[in-house]
C-alpha positions as a printed NumPy array, in Angstrom:
array([[ -0.144,  54.639,  14.086],
       [ -2.967,  54.208,  11.544],
       [ -0.622,  52.787,   8.902],
       [  0.885,  50.267,  11.3  ],
       [ -2.633,  49.242,  12.477],
       [ -3.734,  48.731,   8.868],
       [ -0.649,  46.626,   8.178],
       [ -1.127,  44.55 ,  11.348],
       [ -4.841,  43.96 ,  10.544],
       [ -3.919,  42.662,   7.091],
       [ -1.121,  40.521,   8.522],
       [ -3.322,  39.004,  11.257],
       [ -6.176,  38.353,   8.813],
       [ -3.828,  36.488,   6.483],
       [ -2.338,  34.44 ,   9.337],
       [ -5.727,  33.503,  10.799],
       [ -7.113,  32.46 ,   7.404],
       [ -4.124,  30.156,   6.944],
       [ -4.585,  28.726,  10.45 ],
       [ -8.288,  28.136,   9.673],
       [ -7.278,  26.278,   6.496],
       [ -4.711,  24.195,   8.431],
       [ -7.278,  23.289,  11.093],
       [-10.497,  22.723,   9.156],
       [ -9.35 ,  21.538,   5.719],
       [ -5.897,  20.003,   6.185],
       [ -6.617,  18.755,   9.738],
       [ -3.043,  19.78 ,  10.611],
       [ -3.09 ,  22.753,  13.004],
       [  0.339,  24.237,  13.75 ],
       [ -0.631,  26.401,  16.743],
       [ -2.708,  25.7  ,  19.848],
       [ -6.292,  26.94 ,  20.299],
       [ -5.02 ,  29.318,  22.961],
       [ -2.473,  30.897,  20.597],
       [ -5.117,  31.137,  17.849],
       [ -7.567,  32.886,  20.18 ],
       [ -4.867,  35.382,  21.228],
       [ -4.339,  36.348,  17.572],
       [ -8.095,  36.563,  16.97 ],
       [ -8.608,  38.771,  20.029],
       [ -5.815,  41.091,  18.896],
       [ -7.498,  41.416,  15.491],
       [-10.895,  42.125,  17.113],
       [ -9.372,  44.91 ,  19.229],
       [ -7.597,  46.489,  16.248],
       [-10.756,  46.35 ,  14.117],
       [-12.683,  47.976,  16.966],
       [-10.179,  50.831,  17.14 ],
       [ -9.748,  51.144,  13.341],
       [-13.003,  49.859,  11.764],
       [-12.123,  51.512,   8.428],
       [ -9.348,  48.937,   7.926],
       [-11.396,  45.804,   8.754],
       [-11.52 ,  43.496,   5.735],
       [-14.957,  42.418,   4.386],
       [-13.996,  38.735,   4.833],
       [-12.259,  39.212,   8.183],
       [-11.786,  36.012,  10.262],
       [-13.591,  37.841,  13.104],
       [-16.797,  37.726,  11.051],
       [-16.531,  34.296,   9.458],
       [-16.895,  30.77 ,  10.747],
       [-13.868,  28.623,   9.87 ],
       [-14.622,  26.425,   6.869],
       [-13.892,  22.717,   6.368],
       [-15.399,  22.605,   2.86 ],
       [-13.346,  20.373,   0.613],
       [-15.593,  18.488,  -1.79 ],
       [-16.897,  19.503,  -5.197],
       [-19.841,  21.923,  -5.304],
       [-22.253,  19.119,  -6.234],
       [-21.403,  17.292,  -3.004],
       [-22.354,  20.196,  -0.741],
       [-25.708,  21.159,   0.732],
       [-27.048,  24.161,   2.613],
       [-27.782,  23.989,   6.323],
       [-31.37 ,  24.996,   6.987],
       [-30.141,  26.834,  10.069],
       [-26.628,  28.338,  10.116],
       [-23.962,  26.608,  12.185],
       [-21.992,  29.047,  14.321],
       [-18.716,  28.873,  16.198],
       [-18.476,  29.384,  19.948],
       [-16.624,  32.247,  21.587],
       [-13.875,  30.972,  23.877],
       [-12.961,  32.074,  27.364],
       [ -9.978,  30.989,  29.454],
       [-10.571,  32.714,  32.799],
       [-13.179,  33.069,  35.55 ],
       [-13.249,  36.848,  34.962],
       [-14.255,  36.317,  31.327],
       [-16.895,  33.826,  32.466],
       [-18.269,  36.445,  34.896],
       [-18.415,  38.915,  32.001],
       [-20.415,  36.431,  29.91 ],
       [-22.883,  35.888,  32.76 ],
       [-23.27 ,  39.667,  33.209],
       [-23.938,  40.167,  29.469],
       [-26.581,  37.404,  29.459],
       [-28.386,  38.835,  32.491],
       [-28.285,  42.353,  31.054],
       [-29.541,  41.146,  27.666],
       [-32.467,  39.324,  29.279],
       [-33.098,  41.912,  31.989],
       [-33.084,  39.305,  34.769],
       [-30.958,  38.53 ,  37.85 ],
       [-30.744,  34.721,  37.743],
       [-30.052,  32.459,  34.771],
       [-30.207,  28.644,  34.551],
       [-27.424,  27.169,  32.419],
       [-26.765,  23.778,  30.876],
       [-23.137,  22.642,  31.142],
       [-21.727,  20.161,  28.616],
       [-18.336,  18.639,  27.933],
       [-16.671,  20.372,  24.973],
       [-15.716,  17.428,  22.796],
       [-12.558,  17.85 ,  20.733],
       [-13.695,  16.356,  17.441],
       [-15.343,  17.261,  14.144],
       [-18.788,  18.864,  13.875],
       [-21.66 ,  17.104,  12.117],
       [-25.217,  18.198,  11.277],
       [-27.866,  15.5  ,  10.711],
       [-31.36 ,  15.975,   9.277],
       [-34.174,  13.669,  10.437],
       [-37.588,  13.504,   8.753],
       [-40.364,  11.325,  10.172],
       [-37.772,   9.665,  12.388],
       [-35.449,   8.649,   9.538],
       [-31.947,   9.968,   8.91 ],
       [-32.122,  11.838,   5.603],
       [-28.823,  13.673,   5.301],
       [-25.589,  14.361,   7.186],
       [-23.282,  17.324,   6.573],
       [-20.01 ,  18.649,   7.95 ],
       [-20.126,  22.15 ,   9.407],
       [-18.465,  23.499,   6.244],
       [-18.467,  27.304,   6.278],
       [-21.489,  27.471,   8.574],
       [-23.887,  28.094,   5.672],
       [-23.323,  24.858,   3.764],
       [-21.43 ,  21.65 ,   4.432],
       [-19.984,  18.625,   2.664],
       [-22.432,  15.741,   2.273],
       [-21.227,  12.77 ,   4.366],
       [-24.488,  10.826,   4.752],
       [-23.096,   7.389,   3.924],
       [-20.14 ,   7.905,   6.251],
       [-22.403,   9.08 ,   9.081],
       [-24.45 ,   5.88 ,   8.764],
       [-21.378,   3.885,   9.795],
       [-20.755,   5.87 ,  13.005],
       [-21.464,   3.965,  16.169],
       [-24.635,   5.095,  17.912],
       [-26.137,   7.361,  15.229],
       [-29.59 ,   5.843,  14.554],
       [-30.966,   5.53 ,  11.039],
       [-34.459,   5.286,  12.562],
       [-35.477,   6.999,  15.802],
       [-37.212,   5.158,  18.642],
       [-40.599,   6.049,  20.137],
       [-43.39 ,   8.105,  18.582],
       [-43.174,  11.62 ,  20.056],
       [-40.166,  12.962,  18.13 ],
       [-40.672,  16.08 ,  15.947],
       [-41.595,  15.468,  12.296],
       [-38.47 ,  17.237,  11.068],
       [-35.346,  18.657,  12.716],
       [-31.611,  19.151,  12.347],
       [-29.386,  18.032,  15.196],
       [-25.736,  18.969,  15.67 ],
       [-23.071,  16.851,  17.241],
       [-19.393,  16.07 ,  17.48 ],
       [-17.706,  13.042,  15.934],
       [-14.831,  11.675,  18.02 ],
       [-12.163,   9.031,  17.966],
       [-11.287,   7.321,  21.24 ],
       [ -7.648,   7.171,  22.36 ],
       [ -7.283,   3.394,  21.924],
       [ -8.726,   3.577,  18.388],
       [ -6.422,   6.483,  17.554],
       [ -3.347,   4.582,  18.708],
       [ -4.361,   1.51 ,  16.672],
       [ -5.014,   3.62 ,  13.56 ],
       [ -1.68 ,   5.421,  13.799],
       [  0.174,   2.134,  14.305],
       [ -1.471,   0.821,  11.123],
       [ -0.636,   4.012,   9.184],
       [  3.009,   3.904,  10.225],
       [  3.109,   0.199,   9.347],
       [  2.308,   0.953,   5.681],
       [  4.393,   4.114,   5.458],
       [  1.68 ,   6.738,   5.86 ],
       [  2.168,   9.762,   8.114],
       [  0.391,   9.315,  11.464],
       [ -2.361,  11.715,  12.5  ],
       [ -1.252,  14.359,  14.99 ],
       [ -4.202,  13.825,  17.344],
       [ -7.624,  12.143,  17.598],
       [ -9.457,  15.29 ,  16.468],
       [ -7.544,  15.378,  13.174],
       [ -8.074,  11.645,  12.703],
       [-11.846,  11.984,  13.229],
       [-12.128,  14.944,  10.837],
       [-10.047,  13.186,   8.183],
       [-12.082,   9.988,   8.537],
       [-15.383,  11.816,   7.98 ],
       [-14.27 ,  12.876,   4.5  ],
       [-13.067,   9.507,   3.244],
       [-14.718,   8.528,  -0.033],
       [-15.207,   4.901,   1.004],
       [-17.808,   4.502,   3.778],
       [-16.609,   0.945,   4.487],
       [-13.21 ,   2.385,   5.403],
       [-14.951,   4.931,   7.664],
       [-16.724,   2.058,   9.435],
       [-13.323,   0.562,  10.288],
       [-12.216,   3.801,  11.974],
       [-14.447,   3.169,  15.017],
       [-15.813,   6.711,  15.264],
       [-18.327,   7.703,  17.947],
       [-20.663,  10.692,  18.172],
       [-22.446,  12.818,  20.777],
       [-25.256,  15.187,  19.792],
       [-25.648,  18.464,  21.692],
       [-28.019,  20.902,  19.932],
       [-31.343,  20.908,  18.049],
       [-32.024,  23.32 ,  15.17 ],
       [-35.713,  23.656,  14.266],
       [-38.532,  26.162,  13.794],
       [-40.473,  25.367,  16.964],
       [-39.19 ,  23.478,  19.963],
       [-41.448,  20.976,  21.757],
       [-39.958,  22.079,  25.121],
       [-38.429,  25.28 ,  26.467],
       [-35.507,  23.623,  28.29 ],
       [-32.43 ,  22.674,  26.26 ],
       [-31.449,  20.176,  28.968],
       [-34.859,  18.458,  28.981],
       [-34.971,  18.357,  25.182],
       [-31.583,  16.598,  25.079],
       [-32.885,  14.025,  27.599],
       [-35.857,  13.47 ,  25.283],
       [-33.405,  12.97 ,  22.416],
       [-31.72 ,  10.227,  24.431],
       [-35.065,   8.401,  24.673],
       [-35.406,   8.661,  20.867],
       [-32.15 ,   6.711,  20.52 ],
       [-29.821,   9.617,  19.788],
       [-26.356,   9.462,  21.425],
       [-26.331,  12.156,  24.129],
       [-23.551,  12.59 ,  26.679],
       [-24.374,  11.29 ,  30.14 ],
       [-22.362,  14.134,  31.672],
       [-24.694,  17.06 ,  30.886],
       [-25.536,  19.151,  33.959],
       [-28.171,  21.827,  34.607],
       [-26.792,  24.582,  36.819],
       [-29.068,  26.92 ,  38.788],
       [-26.486,  29.724,  38.745],
       [-22.943,  30.649,  37.763],
       [-21.46 ,  29.253,  40.98 ],
       [-22.692,  25.771,  40.042],
       [-21.23 ,  26.284,  36.554],
       [-17.833,  27.039,  38.088],
       [-18.043,  23.937,  40.298],
       [-18.733,  21.8  ,  37.209],
       [-15.742,  23.334,  35.408],
       [-13.446,  22.646,  38.382],
       [-14.707,  19.08 ,  38.725],
       [-13.926,  18.199,  35.095],
       [-10.538,  19.9  ,  34.873],
       [ -8.993,  16.852,  36.537],
       [-11.678,  14.259,  35.8  ],
       [-11.374,  14.735,  32.004],
       [ -8.069,  12.843,  32.057],
       [ -9.935,   9.606,  32.811],
       [-12.193,   9.872,  29.747],
       [-11.51 ,   7.543,  26.784],
       [-11.681,  10.532,  24.403],
       [-10.546,  14.16 ,  24.396],
       [-12.423,  17.175,  25.71 ],
       [-10.831,  20.611,  25.745],
       [-13.282,  22.512,  27.902],
       [-16.866,  23.013,  29.041],
       [-19.685,  24.563,  26.983],
       [-22.071,  26.758,  28.97 ],
       [-25.496,  27.43 ,  27.394],
       [-28.509,  29.398,  28.57 ],
       [-30.954,  26.561,  29.274],
       [-34.176,  28.281,  28.206],
       [-34.648,  28.005,  24.423],
       [-36.94 ,  31.033,  24.529],
       [-34.174,  33.04 ,  26.206],
       [-31.657,  31.749,  23.639],
       [-33.905,  33.087,  20.89 ],
       [-34.201,  36.439,  22.662],
       [-30.404,  36.808,  22.975],
       [-29.743,  35.772,  19.354],
       [-26.386,  35.72 ,  17.543],
       [-23.491,  37.921,  16.494],
       [-22.099,  37.463,  12.971],
       [-20.061,  34.515,  14.26 ],
       [-21.193,  33.407,  17.734],
       [-24.405,  32.74 ,  19.695],
       [-24.781,  35.299,  22.507],
       [-26.309,  32.631,  24.741],
       [-23.342,  30.239,  24.867],
       [-19.635,  30.29 ,  25.596],
       [-16.851,  27.702,  25.738],
       [-14.637,  27.696,  28.805],
       [-11.4  ,  26.233,  27.455],
       [ -8.986,  24.385,  29.686],
       [ -5.458,  25.451,  28.983],
       [ -3.601,  22.532,  27.484],
       [ -1.102,  21.182,  29.968],
       [  2.283,  22.494,  29.048],
       [  5.724,  22.628,  30.577],
       [  8.87 ,  24.664,  29.965],
       [ 12.094,  22.765,  29.338],
       [ 15.319,  22.848,  27.352],
       [ 15.844,  21.368,  23.907],
       [ 19.008,  19.281,  24.256],
       [ 19.198,  18.009,  20.687],
       [ 17.204,  16.824,  17.687],
       [ 17.752,  13.249,  16.552],
       [ 16.415,  11.584,  13.42 ],
       [ 14.829,   8.141,  13.233],
       [ 14.473,   5.989,  10.118],
       [ 11.431,   3.742,   9.766],
       [ 10.75 ,   0.586,   7.758],
       [  9.61 ,   2.585,   4.72 ],
       [ 12.636,   4.902,   4.891],
       [ 10.631,   7.813,   6.325],
       [ 12.853,  10.058,   8.462],
       [ 11.206,  11.472,  11.6  ],
       [ 12.836,  14.225,  13.716],
       [ 12.553,  13.775,  17.484],
       [ 13.274,  16.456,  20.075],
       [ 15.404,  15.262,  23.002],
       [ 14.477,  17.305,  26.049],
       [ 15.689,  17.996,  29.538],
       [ 13.326,  15.725,  31.581],
       [ 10.176,  17.553,  32.722],
       [  6.931,  16.504,  34.454],
       [  3.788,  16.785,  32.293],
       [  0.35 ,  15.231,  32.881],
       [  1.763,  12.936,  35.547],
       [  4.59 ,  11.538,  33.416],
       [  8.225,  12.42 ,  32.847],
       [  8.691,  13.699,  29.295],
       [ 12.121,  13.334,  27.701],
       [ 11.208,  13.347,  24.018],
       [  8.692,  15.082,  21.778],
       [  7.628,  14.491,  18.194],
       [  8.538,  17.094,  15.574],
       [  6.873,  15.231,  12.653],
       [  8.802,  16.802,   9.751],
       [ 10.957,  19.691,   8.512],
       [  7.964,  22.003,   8.074],
       [  7.163,  21.883,  11.786],
       [ 10.781,  22.643,  12.728],
       [ 10.702,  25.688,  10.43 ],
       [  7.303,  26.886,  11.672],
       [  8.553,  26.78 ,  15.259],
       [ 11.82 ,  28.48 ,  14.272],
       [ 13.706,  26.038,  16.513],
       [ 17.29 ,  26.829,  17.502],
       [ 19.825,  24.664,  19.308],
       [ 19.487,  24.961,  23.098],
       [ 16.081,  26.691,  22.919],
       [ 13.806,  26.857,  25.945],
       [ 10.595,  25.325,  24.619],
       [  6.981,  24.841,  25.669],
       [  5.884,  21.209,  25.531],
       [  2.18 ,  20.389,  25.432],
       [  0.074,  17.276,  25.787],
       [ -3.395,  18.779,  25.454],
       [ -5.338,  16.685,  22.948],
       [ -2.141,  14.911,  21.977],
       [ -1.175,  11.338,  22.746],
       [  2.49 ,  12.092,  22.088],
       [  3.961,  15.288,  23.597],
       [  4.865,  18.007,  21.109],
       [  6.695,  21.325,  21.142],
       [  4.185,  24.135,  20.641],
       [  6.225,  27.287,  21.198],
       [  9.673,  28.703,  21.896],
       [ 10.679,  31.246,  24.546],
       [ 12.866,  33.358,  22.271],
       [ 13.781,  35.709,  25.125],
       [ 15.879,  32.921,  26.661],
       [ 17.591,  31.912,  23.421],
       [ 21.415,  31.982,  23.574],
       [ 22.851,  34.715,  21.318],
       [ 25.042,  32.313,  19.382],
       [ 22.315,  29.64 ,  18.95 ],
       [ 22.125,  28.135,  15.483],
       [ 18.84 ,  27.187,  13.791],
       [ 18.006,  23.48 ,  13.891],
       [ 18.699,  22.18 ,  10.391],
       [ 16.988,  19.152,   8.912],
       [ 19.548,  16.557,   7.862],
       [ 20.323,  15.997,   4.179],
       [ 21.702,  12.462,   4.464],
       [ 20.424,   9.346,   6.233],
       [ 21.676,   9.189,   9.857],
       [ 22.089,   5.416,   9.52 ],
       [ 23.685,   4.822,   6.116],
       [ 24.688,   8.284,   4.836],
       [ 22.557,   8.139,   1.67 ],
       [ 21.244,  11.55 ,   0.456],
       [ 17.604,  11.95 ,   1.496],
       [ 14.788,  12.553,  -0.984],
       [ 11.497,  14.411,  -0.535],
       [  8.659,  13.168,  -2.707],
       [  6.262,  15.53 ,  -4.433],
       [  3.221,  16.512,  -2.314],
       [  4.688,  14.849,   0.783],
       [  5.986,  16.532,   3.915],
       [  8.415,  13.783,   4.86 ],
       [ 11.966,  13.042,   3.777],
       [ 12.968,   9.478,   2.858],
       [ 16.13 ,   7.448,   2.694],
       [ 15.986,   5.664,  -0.704],
       [ 18.581,   3.048,   0.279],
       [ 16.04 ,   0.27 ,   0.989],
       [ 18.533,  -2.586,   0.695],
       [ 21.48 ,  -1.081,   2.581],
       [ 19.964,   0.89 ,   5.452],
       [ 19.849,  -1.133,   8.68 ],
       [ 16.604,   0.212,  10.27 ],
       [ 14.767,  -0.262,   6.978],
       [ 16.062,  -3.814,   6.554],
       [ 15.376,  -4.846,  10.161],
       [ 11.97 ,  -3.142,  10.005],
       [ 11.038,  -5.007,   6.817],
       [ 12.056,  -8.335,   8.339],
       [ 10.013,  -7.638,  11.485],
       [  7.032,  -6.694,   9.334],
       [  7.374,  -9.891,   7.27 ],
       [  7.425, -12.168,  10.346],
       [  4.581, -10.308,  12.138],
       [  1.347, -12.035,  13.089],
       [ -0.77 , -10.465,  10.325],
       [  1.845, -11.353,   7.691],
       [  3.814, -14.628,   7.84 ],
       [  3.262, -15.176,  11.585],
       [  6.726, -16.595,  12.351],
       [  6.976, -17.087,  16.126],
       [ 10.065, -16.326,  18.18 ],
       [ 11.515, -13.577,  15.971],
       [ 11.113, -10.426,  18.04 ],
       [ 13.018,  -7.132,  17.709],
       [ 16.145,  -8.222,  19.577],
       [ 16.419, -11.612,  17.85 ],
       [ 15.988, -10.148,  14.353],
       [ 18.567,  -7.454,  15.096],
       [ 20.982, -10.118,  16.37 ],
       [ 20.489, -12.238,  13.23 ],
       [ 21.144,  -9.164,  11.104],
       [ 24.286,  -8.169,  13.036],
       [ 25.665, -11.726,  12.79 ],
       [ 25.139, -11.656,   9.021],
       [ 22.666, -14.547,   9.081],
       [ 19.617, -12.6  ,   7.847],
       [ 20.109,  -9.592,   5.567],
       [ 16.641,  -9.716,   3.985],
       [ 13.389, -11.667,   4.228],
       [ 14.561, -14.403,   1.815],
       [ 17.497, -15.218,   4.126],
       [ 15.007, -16.397,   6.77 ],
       [ 14.355, -19.509,   4.715],
       [ 18.082, -20.371,   4.648],
       [ 18.379, -20.377,   8.427],
       [ 19.521, -23.696,   9.894],
       [ 18.984, -25.136,  13.339],
       [ 22.748, -25.023,  14.107],
       [ 22.935, -21.338,  13.029],
       [ 20.561, -20.479,  15.857],
       [ 21.939, -22.921,  18.418],
       [ 25.392, -21.317,  18.119],
       [ 23.984, -17.91 ,  19.061],
       [ 23.845, -16.512,  22.575],
       [ 20.497, -16.999,  24.415],
       [ 19.361, -19.883,  22.199],
       [ 18.563, -23.323,  23.626],
       [ 17.683, -26.414,  21.596],
       [ 13.944, -25.964,  22.021],
       [ 13.816, -22.252,  21.122],
       [ 16.035, -22.821,  18.056],
       [ 13.851, -25.699,  16.847],
       [ 10.643, -23.731,  17.442],
       [ 11.834, -20.94 ,  15.133],
       [ 12.866, -23.366,  12.382],
       [  9.482, -25.126,  12.664],
       [  7.627, -21.816,  12.554],
       [  9.544, -20.724,   9.427],
       [  8.553, -23.971,   7.676],
       [  4.972, -23.552,   8.842],
       [  4.864, -20.183,   7.051],
       [  5.012, -22.036,   3.709],
       [  1.262, -22.515,   4.093],
       [  0.431, -18.864,   4.82 ],
       [ -2.091, -17.635,   2.195],
       [ -0.982, -15.473,  -0.717],
       [ -2.677, -12.268,   0.492],
       [ -0.689, -12.356,   3.75 ],
       [  2.552, -13.025,   1.879],
       [  1.767, -10.009,  -0.32 ],
       [  1.146,  -7.869,   2.774],
       [  4.413,  -9.173,   4.249],
       [  6.44 ,  -7.859,   1.308],
       [  5.979,  -4.411,   2.824],
       [  5.015,  -2.509,  -0.34 ],
       [  4.364,   1.07 ,   0.692],
       [  0.633,   1.875,   1.142],
       [ -0.298,  -1.817,   0.737],
       [ -1.828,  -2.622,   4.08 ],
       [ -3.673,  -5.757,   5.11 ],
       [ -6.958,  -4.805,   3.389],
       [ -5.322,  -3.593,   0.16 ],
       [ -3.206,  -6.762,  -0.048],
       [ -6.375,  -8.852,   0.214],
       [ -8.047,  -6.786,  -2.54 ],
       [ -5.058,  -7.1  ,  -4.897],
       [ -4.704, -10.824,  -4.237],
       [ -8.36 , -11.477,  -5.067],
       [ -8.238,  -9.403,  -8.242],
       [ -4.915, -10.558,  -9.725],
       [ -4.964, -14.106,  -8.287],
       [ -1.156, -14.481,  -8.301],
       [  2.035, -12.564,  -7.664],
       [  3.11 , -13.046, -11.295],
       [ -0.057, -11.323, -12.524],
       [  0.385,  -8.469, -10.077],
       [  4.055,  -7.964, -10.983],
       [  3.221,  -7.216, -14.644],
       [  0.102,  -5.113, -13.931],
       [  0.281,  -1.596, -15.358],
       [ -0.576,   1.595, -13.502],
       [ -3.905,   1.818, -15.411],
       [ -4.774,  -1.831, -14.732],
       [ -4.18 ,  -1.325, -11.028],
       [ -6.463,   1.711, -10.953],
       [ -9.267,  -0.371, -12.442],
       [ -9.383,  -2.323,  -9.17 ],
       [-12.05 ,  -1.091,  -6.755],
       [-10.522,   0.972,  -3.903],
       [ -7.074,   1.198,  -5.557],
       [ -6.23 ,   4.847,  -6.221],
       [ -3.304,   6.706,  -7.776],
       [ -1.037,   6.561,  -4.722],
       [ -1.3  ,   2.791,  -4.225],
       [ -1.072,   2.045,  -7.966],
       [  2.07 ,   4.14 ,  -8.309],
       [  3.663,   2.515,  -5.258],
       [  2.978,  -1.038,  -6.524],
       [  4.413,  -0.277,  -9.98 ],
       [  7.518,   1.316,  -8.432],
       [  8.043,  -1.707,  -6.172],
       [  7.993,  -4.218,  -9.012],
       [ 10.149,  -1.997, -11.237],
       [ 12.939,  -2.097,  -8.654],
       [ 15.598,  -4.717,  -9.709],
       [ 16.502,  -5.417,  -6.073],
       [ 12.89 ,  -6.315,  -5.247],
       [ 12.732,  -8.602,  -8.282],
       [ 15.89 , -10.407,  -7.098],
       [ 14.333, -10.822,  -3.65 ],
       [ 11.136, -12.308,  -5.094],
       [ 13.165, -14.651,  -7.312],
       [ 14.896, -15.958,  -4.183],
       [ 11.593, -16.365,  -2.319],
       [ 10.264, -18.397,  -5.237],
       [ 12.9  , -21.034,  -4.483],
       [ 10.75 , -22.02 ,  -1.495],
       [  7.243, -23.551,  -1.448],
       [  5.492, -20.335,  -0.414],
       [  1.979, -19.393,  -1.606],
       [  2.412, -17.049,  -4.584],
       [ -1.135, -17.437,  -5.832],
       [ -4.597, -17.904,  -4.412],
       [ -5.465, -21.458,  -3.545],
       [ -8.25 , -22.574,  -5.904],
       [-10.22 , -23.712,  -2.873],
       [ -9.842, -20.252,  -1.356],
       [-10.71 , -18.261,  -4.465],
       [-13.922, -16.332,  -4.273],
       [-17.158, -17.928,  -5.35 ],
       [-20.031, -15.557,  -5.977],
       [-22.736, -17.378,  -4.021],
       [-23.289, -14.375,  -1.72 ],
       [-23.185, -11.797,  -4.558],
       [-21.712,  -8.85 ,  -2.566],
       [-24.251,  -9.2  ,   0.255],
       [-23.181,  -7.34 ,   3.411],
       [-23.   ,  -9.273,   6.706],
       [-22.606,  -8.189,  10.327],
       [-21.46 , -10.991,  12.656],
       [-22.298, -10.866,  16.362],
       [-22.243, -13.36 ,  19.224],
       [-20.616, -16.755,  19.856],
       [-21.083, -19.69 ,  17.469],
       [-21.156, -23.458,  18.044],
       [-19.12 , -24.742,  15.107],
       [-17.015, -21.863,  13.787],
       [-15.087, -18.909,  15.151],
       [-16.096, -15.432,  14.   ],
       [-12.86 , -15.185,  12.009],
       [-13.691, -18.438,  10.199],
       [-17.177, -17.163,   9.372],
       [-15.754, -13.875,   8.066],
       [-13.373, -15.806,   5.84 ],
       [-16.231, -17.935,   4.501],
       [-18.227, -14.798,   3.701],
       [-15.33 , -13.31 ,   1.744],
       [-14.53 , -16.566,  -0.06 ],
       [-18.119, -16.764,  -1.248],
       [-18.365, -13.229,  -2.586],
       [-19.904, -11.508,   0.442],
       [-18.674,  -8.527,   2.434],
       [-18.056,  -8.147,   6.153],
       [-19.143,  -4.831,   7.651],
       [-18.628,  -3.708,  11.225],
       [-21.925,  -1.998,  12.021],
       [-25.58 ,  -2.311,  11.131],
       [-27.105,   0.113,   8.659],
       [-29.945,   0.201,   6.148],
       [-27.488,  -1.267,   3.635],
       [-26.749,  -4.373,   5.732],
       [-28.241,  -7.515,   4.154],
       [-27.924,  -9.992,   7.044],
       [-27.152, -10.113,  10.749],
       [-25.413, -13.443,  11.418],
       [-26.367, -13.97 ,  15.06 ],
       [-24.808, -16.292,  17.605],
       [-25.271, -16.811,  21.341],
       [-24.83 , -13.93 ,  23.831],
       [-25.362, -11.252,  21.212],
       [-25.995,  -7.751,  22.544],
       [-29.721,  -6.862,  22.799],
       [-29.149,  -3.39 ,  21.315],
       [-27.791,  -4.853,  18.078],
       [-30.69 ,  -7.288,  17.865],
       [-33.222,  -4.51 ,  18.422],
       [-31.569,  -2.305,  15.811],
       [-31.637,  -5.115,  13.243],
       [-35.361,  -5.605,  13.847],
       [-36.056,  -1.874,  13.473],
       [-34.181,  -1.796,  10.172],
       [-35.895,  -5.002,   9.012],
       [-32.536,  -6.735,   8.527],
       [-32.889, -10.539,   8.246],
       [-31.413, -12.265,  11.314],
       [-29.877, -15.648,  10.469],
       [-28.269, -18.396,  12.533],
       [-25.048, -20.257,  11.858],
       [-27.077, -23.153,  10.36 ],
       [-29.019, -20.748,   8.11 ],
       [-25.751, -19.292,   6.872],
       [-24.229, -22.7  ,   6.082],
       [-27.365, -23.638,   4.139],
       [-26.934, -20.467,   2.057],
       [-23.507, -21.789,   1.089],
       [-24.859, -25.246,   0.347],
       [-23.018, -26.755,   3.309],
       [-25.018, -29.431,   5.109]])
């Protein structure tokens, strides 16, 4: 018995450490919170029964760590950041209430109830009302420094409002990504061949650690603060202190609730179990805290958790269904994605027939077999996923699901690139989904903006042999289209006109339209400005590419590989037969009048659209940023601008200029 307990303790400790690493560092958890907590509880019980076998660095005693940066980029928290103990049942909640009352020696406790945001933790230090430093939770003792990134997050003030805030304090919060932002980000990642994030929580955590704060600003993160850490509190009520924080300009959730007793806590939990589905972001439970800060101090902490708080976790909605088959889809970049085809089942109000499996690693971690009865979950996920298998119902003769070795579309042997989880079909010029996908990307609005060529039309042109690659578009004739089913004279002429109109599309959009892996809209613009022409870019070396600001190893390698491919060179040679824009227009090339000054544009303008103004800023050496910060040089203000933005600019002493002021800066009368 003792030997098996020792072995199980070691096994569980190893598993939980790996799951902590997957969750906090890689932002790619492979099990649900519920499954993780089951393993942790089993380890706690075994360590209680056999304390002699508990490891010194047991996961039961340590806060999960998200530390990833170099030592020099980390800083100690003045007050340790703890995890929360989780509960999934009313009985466990009753036990928590009983422990609190016993610890305080009282019969009634007032609690504050808060939504448990499913994001990434952040700790911000304010001194004399100014943001000084922002850290991730890290290992609870120290965190990664993310100050510049935090300054870009919507709602986090660089300077507090009012006069009665404490001279110095740390405040903890959760950084989130809203569903609509998450969907947009994943669409962009898939567009350039990057693996999509599994859920908004992973996307938020990954965004916080980006090295470029301007990229973080584009991610549209939001934040809610929920806890002060300081020597002496100005009030005894946690709830009242958080309301004070709201008056100081800190983003505090409007859904906090002060409960007189446990019954009111339970009512709040029940209310939000259904209501949470209408929120624009994810929550995975309710946090219950003793409201009195004096009582919190009296109850104190365990090695890992505060004794005065608990998280009631909603079980992620899941359903049991049968795995019918696994199919494999090929994207524009050749990435092969496995998809589980399921017996239809109701989940979160929708009928689920398919679930994402992401890659081979996930299939192996689940141990999927043909015909398995599987648990499908949508908790915190936009796309349903398989989270577990009911092995007891597995047919005896079931075979393991095997990842394919050849492309399901063209039969080419798949390749798996170093340090990547995905498999790829390398047959870029002979694999139908890749070819059709590249054509659709080329004609899209942000690239060449050729109207009338949607999915079905492009596929029809490909099947009829009229368009086999993007260069073939420019050989299309009016009669070619008119002879096809569903085409009338007007629609055929509109497409031909739109193709000719694309001759004038600027070089950076043409470069984006080529579909080079990892070269998205922003990167294409950066490369176009630096190299000025496609010819210059084609002969650029790996080292020359890395000299460009914001171009790292991955992008540089991808660009070199693209232009070393003979088929791509043939394609470009054909495109050069047409009057497309293969270099920056001299009139569009950047002048340095604005000398890297950062502009925020807000409101409606009399003579120019916001997009036109942004273009003028870039063409004259300035930078467009999405949110105001101490580093913003100008707020370009139009009519109907939001009062909050105007007030923030005044507090930060940012010059506020009109459209006329801006044009004068450029020397335009």
